[in-house]
C-alpha positions as a printed NumPy array, in Angstrom:
array([[ 32.628,   6.284,  -7.953],
       [ 30.548,   3.862,  -7.587],
       [ 26.836,   4.392,  -9.5  ],
       [ 25.617,   4.059,  -5.778],
       [ 27.433,   7.295,  -4.502],
       [ 26.73 ,   9.357,  -7.151],
       [ 22.914,   8.311,  -7.207],
       [ 23.46 ,   9.734,  -3.775],
       [ 25.166,  12.515,  -4.011],
       [ 22.451,  13.694,  -6.824],
       [ 19.864,  12.704,  -3.958],
       [ 20.903,  15.334,  -1.82 ],
       [ 17.898,  17.605,  -2.053],
       [ 15.605,  14.711,  -1.14 ],
       [ 18.16 ,  13.217,   0.975],
       [ 18.334,  17.057,   2.588],
       [ 14.211,  17.839,   2.243],
       [ 14.006,  14.997,   3.799],
       [ 15.671,  15.362,   6.795],
       [ 13.246,  19.03 ,   7.181],
       [ 10.117,  17.655,   6.506],
       [ 10.602,  13.559,   8.504],
       [ 13.223,  15.463,  11.363],
       [ 14.169,  12.361,  12.038],
       [ 15.588,   8.523,  10.384],
       [ 17.592,   5.55 ,  12.506],
       [ 20.085,   4.464,   9.459],
       [ 20.848,   0.566,   9.065],
       [ 24.968,  -0.511,  10.148],
       [ 25.406,  -2.735,   8.438],
       [ 27.413,  -4.414,  11.545],
       [ 24.445,  -4.396,  13.439],
       [ 23.569,  -7.556,  14.96 ],
       [ 20.641,  -9.616,  14.175],
       [ 17.522,  -9.746,  15.501],
       [ 13.84 , -11.792,  15.724],
       [ 11.158, -10.023,  14.215],
       [  7.213, -11.315,  14.964],
       [  4.833,  -9.149,  12.53 ],
       [  0.744, -10.354,  13.572],
       [ -1.878,  -9.79 ,  11.137],
       [ -4.807,  -7.307,  10.46 ],
       [ -8.402,  -8.772,  11.853],
       [-10.168,  -9.888,  10.435],
       [-13.503,  -8.731,   9.333],
       [-11.908,  -4.888,   9.892],
       [-13.348,  -3.603,  13.48 ],
       [-14.263,  -0.987,  13.519],
       [-16.641,   1.51 ,  15.59 ],
       [-18.254,   1.921,  11.981],
       [-20.629,   0.56 ,   9.727],
       [-19.2  ,  -0.379,   6.747],
       [-21.884,  -0.058,   3.738],
       [-20.983,  -4.015,   2.947],
       [-20.289,  -6.943,   5.196],
       [-16.661,  -7.699,   3.884],
       [-16.396, -11.376,   1.973],
       [-15.218, -13.872,   3.951],
       [-11.692, -14.524,   4.658],
       [ -9.311, -17.744,   2.787],
       [ -5.519, -16.44 ,   3.322],
       [ -3.561, -13.844,   2.973],
       [ -0.744, -14.025,  -0.579],
       [  2.317, -11.622,   2.012],
       [  4.791, -10.021,  -0.184],
       [  8.695,  -9.42 ,   1.973],
       [ 10.207,  -6.455,   0.227],
       [ 13.564,  -6.737,   1.553],
       [ 17.653,  -6.26 ,   0.822],
       [ 18.761,  -9.16 ,  -1.174],
       [ 15.278,  -9.307,  -2.616],
       [ 11.362,  -9.9  ,  -2.728],
       [  9.375, -12.811,  -1.878],
       [  6.017, -13.627,  -2.073],
       [  4.397, -16.268,   0.214],
       [  0.667, -17.354,   1.463],
       [ -0.918, -17.988,   4.965],
       [ -3.878, -18.483,   6.609],
       [ -6.321, -16.568,   8.884],
       [ -4.146, -16.104,  11.572],
       [ -0.702, -16.438,  11.143],
       [  2.059, -14.527,  12.112],
       [  5.585, -13.808,  10.671],
       [  9.016, -14.451,  11.795],
       [ 11.21 , -12.103,  10.414],
       [ 15.542, -12.368,  11.431],
       [ 16.899,  -9.603,   9.851],
       [ 20.337,  -7.477,  10.434],
       [ 18.841,  -4.575,  13.7  ],
       [ 17.099,  -1.4  ,  11.515],
       [ 17.787,  -3.068,   8.237],
       [ 15.392,  -1.825,   6.047],
       [ 11.899,  -4.118,   5.548],
       [  8.085,  -4.314,   4.629],
       [  5.63 ,  -7.114,   4.743],
       [  2.547,  -6.279,   2.173],
       [ -0.745,  -8.133,   3.445],
       [ -2.957,  -9.186,   0.69 ],
       [ -6.016, -10.374,   1.237],
       [ -7.572, -13.129,  -0.583],
       [-11.306, -13.547,   0.114],
       [-13.867, -15.531,  -1.383],
       [-17.025, -14.772,  -3.278],
       [-20.585, -16.443,  -3.283],
       [-18.961, -19.105,  -5.161],
       [-15.733, -20.304,  -3.347],
       [-13.333, -19.152,  -5.74 ],
       [-10.611, -16.881,  -4.26 ],
       [-10.313, -13.308,  -5.815],
       [ -8.041, -10.104,  -4.596],
       [ -9.706,  -7.426,  -4.165],
       [ -8.069,  -4.71 ,  -1.718],
       [ -5.309,  -3.228,  -1.518],
       [ -3.253,  -4.993,   0.972],
       [ -2.154,  -4.125,   4.957],
       [  1.356,  -3.01 ,   5.583],
       [  4.296,  -3.78 ,   7.82 ],
       [  7.426,  -0.923,   7.844],
       [ 10.333,  -1.987,  10.31 ],
       [ 11.935,   0.109,  11.762],
       [  8.975,   1.904,  11.542],
       [  6.106,   0.691,  12.99 ],
       [  5.434,   1.133,  16.692],
       [  3.291,  -2.131,  16.982],
       [  4.447,  -5.587,  16.069],
       [  1.59 ,  -5.788,  13.619],
       [  0.303,  -5.277,  10.133],
       [ -2.202,  -2.274,   9.562],
       [ -4.293,  -0.663,   7.033],
       [ -2.283,   2.815,   6.955],
       [  0.689,   1.282,   6.538],
       [  0.2  ,  -0.726,   3.074],
       [  1.318,   1.976,   1.444],
       [  4.251,   3.022,   2.035],
       [  5.275,  -0.595,   2.627],
       [  4.285,  -0.932,  -1.352],
       [  7.029,   1.692,  -1.692],
       [  9.728,   0.619,   0.764],
       [  9.139,  -2.104,  -2.139],
       [  9.587,  -0.034,  -5.152],
       [ 12.657,   1.456,  -4.119],
       [ 14.628,  -1.824,  -3.202],
       [ 13.58 ,  -2.859,  -6.159],
       [ 15.507,   0.469,  -8.622],
       [ 18.29 ,  -0.141,  -6.422],
       [ 18.283,  -3.724,  -7.679],
       [ 17.988,  -2.849, -10.898],
       [ 20.923,  -0.221, -11.412],
       [ 23.54 ,  -2.   ,  -9.402],
       [ 23.365,  -0.868,  -6.045],
       [ 24.533,  -4.378,  -3.94 ],
       [ 23.019,  -4.606,  -0.995],
       [ 24.408,  -2.919,   2.175],
       [ 24.272,   0.196,   0.081],
       [ 20.741,  -0.378,  -0.276],
       [ 19.775,  -0.377,   3.327],
       [ 21.975,   2.393,   4.208],
       [ 20.033,   4.853,   0.679],
       [ 16.24 ,   3.253,   1.951],
       [ 17.226,   3.178,   5.756],
       [ 17.641,   7.698,   5.046],
       [ 13.912,   8.185,   4.78 ],
       [ 11.783,   8.82 ,   7.443],
       [  8.622,   6.179,   6.332],
       [  7.171,   6.218,  10.065],
       [  6.614,  10.346,   8.648],
       [  5.61 ,   8.624,   5.35 ],
       [  2.841,   7.147,   6.462],
       [  1.599,   9.387,   8.589],
       [  0.975,  12.041,   5.925],
       [ -0.068,   9.079,   3.914],
       [ -2.608,   7.67 ,   5.892],
       [ -4.138,  11.099,   6.435],
       [ -5.473,  11.346,   2.799],
       [ -8.993,   9.653,   1.35 ],
       [ -7.078,   6.974,  -0.073],
       [ -3.457,   7.354,  -0.816],
       [ -3.292,   4.388,  -3.584],
       [ -4.787,   7.285,  -5.955],
       [ -1.011,   8.788,  -5.446],
       [  0.721,   8.385,  -8.728],
       [  3.118,   5.16 ,  -7.224],
       [  5.839,   5.269,  -9.533],
       [  6.05 ,   8.835, -10.053],
       [  6.726,   9.292,  -6.164],
       [  9.015,   6.   ,  -6.508],
       [ 10.96 ,   8.022,  -8.981],
       [ 11.264,  10.638,  -7.657],
       [ 12.816,   9.275,  -4.026],
       [ 14.901,   7.417,  -6.313],
       [ 16.284,   9.986,  -7.826],
       [ 14.703,  13.563,  -8.028],
       [ 13.739,  16.124,  -5.36 ],
       [ 11.189,  14.571,  -3.264],
       [  7.574,  16.75 ,  -2.785],
       [  5.497,  16.588,  -0.627],
       [  2.186,  16.219,  -2.676],
       [  3.39 ,  13.731,  -4.455],
       [  1.311,  12.861,  -1.405],
       [ -1.898,  14.071,  -2.327],
       [ -4.088,  12.168,  -4.897],
       [ -4.646,  15.18 ,  -7.674],
       [ -7.654,  15.229,  -9.903],
       [ -9.142,  13.687,  -7.025],
       [-13.57 ,  13.788,  -7.272],
       [-16.411,  12.392,  -4.391],
       [-19.26 ,  10.116,  -5.633],
       [-22.15 ,   8.844,  -4.239],
       [-21.498,   5.897,  -3.176],
       [-26.474,   5.741,  -3.217],
       [-26.524,   7.085,  -6.598],
       [-23.026,   4.452,  -7.402],
       [-25.923,   1.831,  -5.998],
       [-29.148,   4.055,  -8.021],
       [-27.161,   2.614, -11.719],
       [-25.948,  -0.224, -10.138],
       [-27.857,  -2.204,  -7.974],
       [-24.022,  -2.618,  -6.122],
       [-23.324,  -1.493,  -2.769],
       [-19.429,  -0.695,  -3.023],
       [-17.031,  -0.966,  -0.855],
       [-13.712,   1.161,  -0.975],
       [-10.814,  -1.298,  -1.424],
       [ -9.075,   0.867,   0.653],
       [ -9.97 ,  -0.68 ,   4.288],
       [-10.399,   2.407,   6.046],
       [-11.7  ,   4.708,   3.808],
       [-15.28 ,   1.972,   4.231],
       [-15.074,   3.531,   7.625],
       [-15.316,   7.512,   6.216],
       [-17.147,   7.089,   3.633],
       [-20.599,   5.704,   5.587],
       [-20.21 ,   9.042,   7.513],
       [-20.874,  10.763,   4.311],
       [-21.467,   8.659,   1.403],
       [-19.189,   9.066,  -0.34 ],
       [-15.809,   7.575,  -2.07 ],
       [-13.546,   9.06 ,  -3.585],
       [-12.396,   7.694,  -7.532],
       [ -9.739,   9.376,  -9.83 ],
       [-10.163,  11.436, -13.203],
       [ -9.559,   9.067, -16.236],
       [ -7.888,   6.18 , -14.09 ],
       [-11.129,   3.401, -14.025],
       [-11.148,   1.87 , -10.812],
       [-12.376,  -1.345, -10.01 ],
       [-15.095,  -1.491,  -7.387],
       [-17.039,  -3.969,  -5.971],
       [-19.275,  -6.292,  -3.168],
       [-17.361,  -8.979,  -4.097],
       [-19.287, -10.771,  -4.133],
       [-20.192, -11.813,  -8.029],
       [-19.996,  -8.634,  -9.901],
       [-17.973,  -4.956,  -9.958],
       [-17.845,  -2.075, -11.945],
       [-15.013,  -0.658, -14.101],
       [-15.757,   3.099, -13.512],
       [-14.069,   6.077, -15.539],
       [-14.638,   9.454, -14.581],
       [-14.334,  11.642, -17.392],
       [-16.781,  15.168, -15.801],
       [-19.247,  14.757, -13.471],
       [-21.473,  14.459, -16.745],
       [-20.034,  12.186, -18.223],
       [-18.955,   8.492, -15.79 ],
       [-18.556,   5.753, -17.644],
       [-19.511,   2.548, -16.332],
       [-18.357,  -1.21 , -17.466],
       [-19.895,  -4.32 , -16.071],
       [-17.664,  -7.139, -15.128],
       [-16.881, -10.68 , -13.55 ],
       [-14.871, -10.123, -10.197],
       [-11.703, -11.867, -11.885],
       [-10.786, -15.543,  -9.442],
       [ -7.513, -15.508,  -8.296],
       [ -4.854, -17.583, -10.034],
       [ -1.787, -18.313,  -7.161],
       [  1.483, -17.192,  -8.899],
       [  3.791, -20.331,  -9.564]])
């Protein structure tokens, strides 16, 4: 018996649970025809009917991570580019689009979490910030399949079992899904019984932006774009206990803030790291 089928038997509770929780899925068929898909990237600066705490920095370009059954590739696109993908119909793939922005001195940096596109679950052919976390999780699942010797076709079928649209829906209800334990989510999806509670960040607290400003003189932006629209209403940002989190206005300086307790919050000042393209 191949490793894949052993893993599928081991993961049967996962599949049954997801069938109840996620309702439906579109399975990959190795005999399906190819199709071409055109995916547009989010507007920049992000569009919102609400004011955000600070102005978004200028966009230089996008860093694109494409995860498919045959591997992961990284490339770059200009701000207004459209991404063209040719794939077998219903063969899952994900795109993560990280905005590379400009600091005040003109150097590039990466601060914000990526937007994402998850096929075939996305209802529109446009990457969105709310899909970025699910796209990252799909990349992790494919990586796990490759590390365990699963073939491309088997991996595509396995990944297509999950209802990604439901995962997107559940995770985007959270203030910041990137504070979830992504490693544990991928591990449970791959090997164990998946629990919906994993999509709820644990040990998280709200910090006042006003108090952060009083201590640091920084009007910080959340790395998770949708959260910036929410914190204008309540003036608070979500952080995770014992988890150093980089916050900045993405101009020159930032802070690593670590919440240990309500009376013990550690702050370390840094220059925003300059982005160096991978070689």
